C-alpha positions as CSV (number, residue, x, y, z in Angstrom):
1,M,148.5,59.2,100.4
2,E,145.5,57.1,101.3
3,S,145.6,58.5,104.9
4,E,145.7,62.1,103.5
5,N,142.6,61.5,101.4
6,T,140.8,60.0,104.4
7,F,141.7,63.1,106.4
8,L,140.3,65.4,103.6
9,K,137.1,63.5,103.4
10,E,136.6,63.9,107.2
11,V,137.3,67.6,107.1
12,T,134.8,68.0,104.2
13,K,132.3,66.0,106.2
14,I,132.8,68.2,109.3
15,K,132.5,71.4,107.3
16,S,129.3,70.3,105.7
17,K,127.7,70.0,109.2
18,S,129.1,73.3,110.4
19,R,126.6,76.0,111.5
20,Y,129.0,78.5,109.9
21,V,127.0,81.0,107.7
22,D,128.8,82.6,104.8
23,P,129.2,86.4,105.4
24,S,127.5,87.2,102.1
25,T,124.5,85.2,103.2
26,K,124.4,87.1,106.5
27,I,124.5,90.5,104.8
28,L,121.8,89.5,102.4
29,L,119.6,88.3,105.2
30,F,120.1,91.5,107.2
31,A,119.3,93.6,104.0
32,K,116.1,91.6,103.2
33,S,114.8,91.9,106.8
34,A,116.1,95.5,107.4
35,G,117.6,94.4,110.7
36,R,114.3,93.4,112.2
37,C,113.0,90.1,113.6
38,E,111.0,88.5,110.7
39,L,108.5,87.2,113.2
40,C,107.7,90.1,115.6
41,N,109.3,93.0,113.6
42,E,111.4,94.1,116.6
43,S,114.7,95.8,115.7
44,V,117.6,93.4,116.4
45,I,120.3,96.0,115.8
46,R,119.3,98.4,118.5
47,D,118.7,97.9,122.2
48,S,115.6,99.8,123.1
49,V,116.4,99.7,126.9
50,I,119.8,101.4,126.8
51,G,119.2,103.1,123.4
52,E,122.4,101.8,121.9
53,D,123.0,100.2,118.5
54,I,123.9,96.6,119.2
55,N,123.5,93.5,117.1
56,W,121.6,91.0,119.2
57,S,120.1,89.1,116.3
58,E,120.0,85.3,115.9
59,M,119.7,83.3,112.7
60,A,117.0,80.7,113.1
61,H,116.6,77.6,110.8
62,I,113.2,76.9,109.2
63,Y,114.1,73.3,108.5
64,A,116.2,72.0,111.4
65,F,119.9,72.1,111.0
66,G,120.3,68.6,112.6
67,E,118.4,65.4,112.4
68,K,116.7,65.7,115.8
69,G,115.9,69.4,115.6
70,P,112.5,71.0,115.2
71,R,111.0,70.7,111.7
72,A,113.8,68.3,110.6
73,D,113.8,67.1,107.1
74,K,116.5,64.8,105.6
75,E,116.5,66.8,102.3
76,Y,117.3,70.1,104.2
77,L,119.8,68.8,106.8
78,Y,122.8,71.1,107.5
79,T,121.4,73.8,105.2
80,N,122.6,77.3,105.9
81,K,121.3,78.9,102.7
82,I,119.3,82.1,103.0
83,D,116.0,80.4,102.0
84,N,116.3,78.3,105.2
85,L,117.2,81.1,107.5
86,I,115.1,83.7,109.4
87,L,116.6,86.7,111.2
88,A,115.1,86.5,114.6
89,C,115.3,88.1,118.1
90,P,116.4,85.6,120.8
91,S,112.8,85.4,122.2
92,C,111.2,84.4,118.9
93,H,114.1,82.0,118.1
94,E,113.6,80.2,121.4
95,K,109.9,80.1,121.0
96,I,109.6,78.7,117.5
97,D,112.0,75.8,118.5
98,K,110.2,74.7,121.7
99,D,108.8,71.2,121.5
100,K,105.4,72.3,122.7
101,L,105.1,75.0,120.1
102,V,106.6,73.4,117.0
103,K,103.1,72.2,115.9
104,Y,102.2,75.9,115.6
105,Y,105.4,77.2,114.2
106,T,105.4,74.9,111.1
107,V,107.6,75.2,108.1
108,D,104.7,76.7,106.1
109,F,104.0,79.3,108.8
110,L,107.7,80.4,109.0
111,L,108.1,80.5,105.2
112,K,105.0,82.7,105.0
113,S,106.2,85.0,107.8
114,K,109.6,85.4,106.2
115,K,108.0,86.2,102.8
116,K,105.5,88.6,104.2
117,H,108.1,90.5,106.2
118,E,110.6,90.7,103.4
119,E,107.9,91.9,101.0
120,R,106.9,94.6,103.4
121,I,110.5,95.8,103.7
122,K,110.8,95.8,100.0
123,L,107.7,97.9,99.6
124,A,108.7,100.3,102.4
125,T,112.1,100.9,100.8
126,S,111.0,101.2,97.2
127,F,109.7,104.8,97.5
128,T,111.7,107.2,95.3
129,D,110.8,110.8,94.4
130,R,107.1,110.6,95.1
131,Q,104.6,113.2,96.2
132,K,104.2,113.2,100.0
133,T,100.8,112.8,101.5
134,K,99.3,112.8,105.0
135,V,97.2,109.7,105.7
136,L,93.8,110.0,107.4
137,K,92.1,106.8,108.3
138,M,88.6,106.5,109.7
139,I,87.3,103.1,110.8
140,A,84.0,102.3,112.5
141,N,82.1,99.1,113.0
142,I,79.2,98.4,110.6
143,G,76.7,96.9,113.0
144,T,78.5,94.0,114.7
145,E,81.0,93.7,111.9
146,N,84.6,94.6,113.0
147,V,86.7,96.4,110.4
148,E,90.4,97.1,110.1
149,V,92.7,98.6,107.5
150,S,96.3,97.4,107.6
151,N,99.3,99.7,107.0
152,F,100.6,97.3,104.3
153,E,97.3,97.6,102.4
154,M,97.4,101.4,102.6
155,F,101.1,101.7,101.6
156,S,100.5,99.4,98.7
157,A,97.7,101.7,97.4
158,L,99.7,104.8,98.0
159,M,102.8,103.5,96.2
160,N,100.6,102.4,93.3
161,D,99.5,106.1,93.0
162,N,103.0,107.5,93.3
163,L,102.4,108.7,96.8
164,I,104.5,108.4,100.0
165,P,103.3,109.0,103.5
166,F,104.9,111.9,105.5
167,D,105.3,109.5,108.4
168,V,104.6,106.0,109.4
169,E,101.9,107.0,112.0
170,Q,98.8,108.1,110.2
171,E,96.0,110.1,111.7
172,K,93.3,107.6,112.9
173,I,89.7,108.2,113.7
174,D,88.9,104.8,115.3
175,F,85.4,103.9,116.5
176,T,85.9,100.1,116.5
177,S,85.8,99.8,120.3
178,V,82.0,100.2,120.3
179,P,79.3,98.7,118.0
180,A,77.6,100.9,115.5
181,L,74.3,101.8,117.0
182,V,71.4,103.7,115.5
183,D,70.4,106.0,118.3
184,E,70.8,109.8,118.5
185,L,73.4,109.6,121.2
186,Y,75.7,107.4,119.0
187,W,75.5,109.7,116.0
188,N,76.0,112.9,118.0
189,S,78.9,111.6,120.0
190,K,80.7,110.3,116.8
191,K,80.1,113.6,115.0
192,K,81.7,115.5,117.9
193,E,84.7,113.1,117.9
194,I,85.2,113.5,114.2
195,E,85.1,117.3,114.5
196,Q,87.7,117.2,117.4
197,K,90.0,114.9,115.5
198,L,89.8,116.9,112.3
199,E,90.5,120.2,114.2
200,K,93.7,118.7,115.5
201,F,94.5,117.1,112.2
202,Y,94.3,120.3,110.2
203,S,96.2,122.2,113.0
204,D,99.1,119.8,112.7
205,F,98.7,119.8,108.9
206,D,99.1,123.5,108.6
207,R,102.0,123.6,111.1
208,N,104.0,121.0,109.2
209,G,103.4,122.5,105.8
210,H,101.6,119.4,104.3
211,E,99.9,119.8,100.9
212,H,98.1,116.5,100.2
213,I,95.8,114.2,102.1
214,S,95.0,110.5,101.4
215,I,91.8,109.1,103.0
216,F,90.9,105.5,103.8
217,G,87.5,105.1,105.3
218,I,85.2,102.3,106.4
219,G,82.1,102.6,108.5
220,P,78.4,103.6,108.6
221,I,77.5,105.8,105.6
222,P,76.2,108.8,107.6
223,L,79.5,109.1,109.5
224,L,81.5,108.9,106.3
225,M,79.3,111.6,104.8
226,F,79.8,113.7,107.9
227,L,83.6,113.2,107.6
228,G,83.5,114.4,104.0
229,S,81.5,117.5,104.9
230,K,84.2,118.5,107.4
231,L,87.1,118.1,105.1
232,N,88.9,121.2,103.7
233,N,88.1,121.4,100.0
234,K,91.0,123.8,99.5
235,I,93.6,121.0,100.1
236,K,94.2,118.4,97.5
237,T,92.5,115.2,98.8
238,K,92.5,111.7,97.4
239,V,90.0,109.1,98.5
240,F,90.6,105.4,98.3
241,Q,88.2,102.5,97.8
242,R,88.4,99.0,99.3
243,H,87.2,96.7,96.5
244,H,84.7,93.9,97.3
245,D,86.1,91.4,94.8
246,N,89.6,91.2,96.3
247,G,89.8,93.4,99.4
248,S,92.5,95.6,97.8
249,W,92.6,99.4,98.1
250,L,94.4,99.9,94.7
251,W,92.3,101.7,92.2
252,K,91.9,99.5,89.1
253,E,93.9,100.3,86.0
254,E,91.2,99.7,83.5
255,K,88.7,101.7,81.4
256,S,86.2,103.7,83.4
257,L,82.8,102.1,82.7
258,A,80.4,103.6,85.3
259,S,78.1,106.4,84.3
260,Y,75.3,108.0,86.2
261,D,72.0,109.8,85.7
262,H,69.4,111.5,87.9
263,K,65.8,112.2,87.4
264,S,62.5,113.0,89.2
265,I,60.6,109.9,89.9
266,K,57.6,111.6,91.7
267,R,56.7,115.2,91.2
268,N,53.8,117.3,92.6
269,K,54.0,121.0,92.4
270,A,52.2,121.3,95.7
271,F,55.0,119.5,97.6
272,K,57.8,121.7,98.9
273,K,59.9,118.9,100.4
274,V,62.5,116.9,98.4
275,A,63.9,113.4,98.9
276,L,66.9,112.1,97.0
277,L,67.6,108.3,96.6
278,L,71.2,107.3,95.8
279,S,70.7,103.8,94.2
280,L,74.3,102.7,93.5
281,S,75.4,99.8,95.7
282,G,71.9,98.4,95.6
283,P,68.3,99.5,94.9
284,I,66.5,101.6,97.4
285,D,63.5,99.5,98.6
286,R,60.6,102.0,98.6
287,G,58.9,99.9,101.3
288,L,61.7,100.8,103.8
289,L,61.3,104.6,103.3
290,P,59.3,106.6,105.9
291,K,55.7,106.6,104.8
292,T,55.6,110.4,104.3
293,I,58.3,110.3,101.6
294,M,56.1,108.7,98.9
295,T,53.1,110.7,99.9
296,S,54.3,114.2,100.8
297,Y,57.7,114.6,99.0
298,D,58.9,115.1,95.5
299,V,61.4,112.3,95.0
300,Y,64.6,112.3,92.9
301,E,66.8,109.3,92.2
302,L,70.5,109.2,91.2
303,K,71.5,105.8,89.9
304,L,73.8,104.0,87.5
305,N,73.0,104.9,83.9
306,S,73.1,101.4,82.5
307,D,73.8,98.7,85.1
308,N,71.7,97.6,87.9
309,P,72.9,98.8,91.3
310,N,75.7,96.6,92.5
311,Y,78.7,96.5,94.9
312,N,81.4,96.3,92.2
313,F,80.5,99.3,90.0
314,L,83.2,101.5,91.5
315,R,86.4,100.3,89.9
316,T,88.5,103.3,88.9
317,E,89.1,106.7,90.4
318,K,87.4,108.3,87.4
319,D,84.3,106.3,88.2
320,L,84.3,108.1,91.6
321,Y,84.8,111.6,90.2
322,E,82.1,111.0,87.5
323,F,79.7,110.4,90.4
324,K,80.8,113.7,92.0
325,K,79.9,115.6,88.9
326,E,76.5,114.0,88.6
327,F,75.8,114.5,92.3
328,Q,76.6,118.2,92.1
329,N,74.4,118.5,88.9
330,C,71.6,116.8,90.8
331,I,71.8,119.2,93.8
332,S,72.0,122.2,91.4
333,N,68.9,121.1,89.5
334,I,66.9,120.6,92.7
335,K,68.0,124.1,93.9
336,S,66.8,125.5,90.5
337,S,63.5,123.7,90.7
338,Y,62.9,124.7,94.4
339,P,64.2,128.2,94.9
340,G,65.2,128.8,98.5
341,I,65.1,125.1,99.5
342,K,66.7,124.7,102.9
343,E,67.0,120.9,103.2
344,I,67.0,117.6,101.3
345,D,66.3,114.2,102.8
346,L,68.9,111.7,101.5
347,F,68.6,107.9,101.4
348,P,71.9,106.4,100.3
349,A,73.0,102.9,99.1
350,V,76.6,103.8,98.2
351,P,80.1,102.6,98.8
352,A,82.3,104.4,101.4
353,P,84.3,106.7,99.0
354,V,81.1,107.9,97.4
355,A,79.7,108.8,100.8
356,I,82.8,110.8,101.6
357,L,82.6,112.6,98.3
358,C,78.9,113.4,98.9
359,G,80.0,115.4,102.0
360,M,83.0,117.0,100.2
361,S,80.9,118.1,97.2
362,L,78.5,120.3,99.0
363,N,78.9,124.1,98.9
364,K,78.9,125.2,102.5
365,N,77.5,128.6,101.6
366,S,74.8,127.9,99.1
367,D,73.7,124.2,99.1
368,P,70.9,123.0,101.3
369,S,71.4,120.9,104.4
370,I,71.3,117.2,103.9
371,N,69.3,115.0,106.3
372,I,70.9,111.6,106.1
373,Y,68.8,108.4,106.7
374,N,70.3,105.0,107.4
375,T,69.2,101.4,107.1
376,H,70.9,98.3,108.4
377,K,70.1,94.7,107.4
378,K,67.1,95.7,105.4
379,S,65.4,97.5,108.3
380,N,63.4,100.7,107.7
381,F,65.4,103.9,107.0
382,E,65.7,106.1,110.0
383,Y,67.1,109.6,110.4
384,S,70.7,109.6,111.5
385,L,72.3,113.1,111.2
386,T,72.4,116.3,109.2
387,I,75.3,117.7,107.3
388,N,76.0,121.1,105.8
389,N,73.7,122.8,108.3
């Protein structure tokens, strides 16, 4: 009897050190990772070379299985639970366990990678019966500042608004390979590229029967305004905002607080030229305007009704569309006061979505052309480009 008990103890001891993973744990790990390496995102259930469905995955331990393994911890020895496993391709599995690389592939790094991957899969598979949208992303450097918009950030914002992209690959207008310059050549070349991209975008859009567009844009304000001016107003379009306080693209679910007003701040009946200041993200420094503006122009200003200009005023989507109404009212009032006016010089301090909506709001047949001026790092405003001409 004693020998039998000794044998059972030994069997139990051997099983406790077995690398055997329970089938239910395997299934759960595959489901949470969607059959993709949780480190490089490569599919581990299909061979891309021969194009066949083959399971070539491996299960890597975060805390080492044995005492001498990478990231070993006595508390987690011989642990085959799902919280200690990562679905990996053979290449990543080998890499994270190399002695020279363990200092980079720490427990903290692997846990964060696992969590981020599984959250992304959960998000991507949580879409139900939502309205489909075609995503248009425009990114351009702001001076020397590099910008990017991740798919995860965009999909989070879309899902929050009950939207689902038609396809994973969004249309991208990407100017990040070159710094944002302020010369005529830069503005003209980027205008041409935007026009070419949008021509193809709308051609594909019509051919595939799309009915909705979602826009994510970051870059110099004149280019965003030009983009807005070239969008098709007959197609339902939603513009998203990247918030300065947390970097999220989700519109805030709170009460709309922003309100706007416009007024003439300098008027002389002899002047036939009009300048419009948009003082929203910050005040327009009069000292940075071209000298002729304050001497030979009638000047209007559109600003926040109550608060001082600031980066965080644009919180909700309603805040954005309240601006659109005030901007259109302002343009209409200028047209009424100056019959036959052909152009307005515009000096903006606005966030990206407002810039896009400025371009979208113009009536191509009856509104004047808008000459957009740009400033960078508190330099003087200089002419950039014209829209609606």
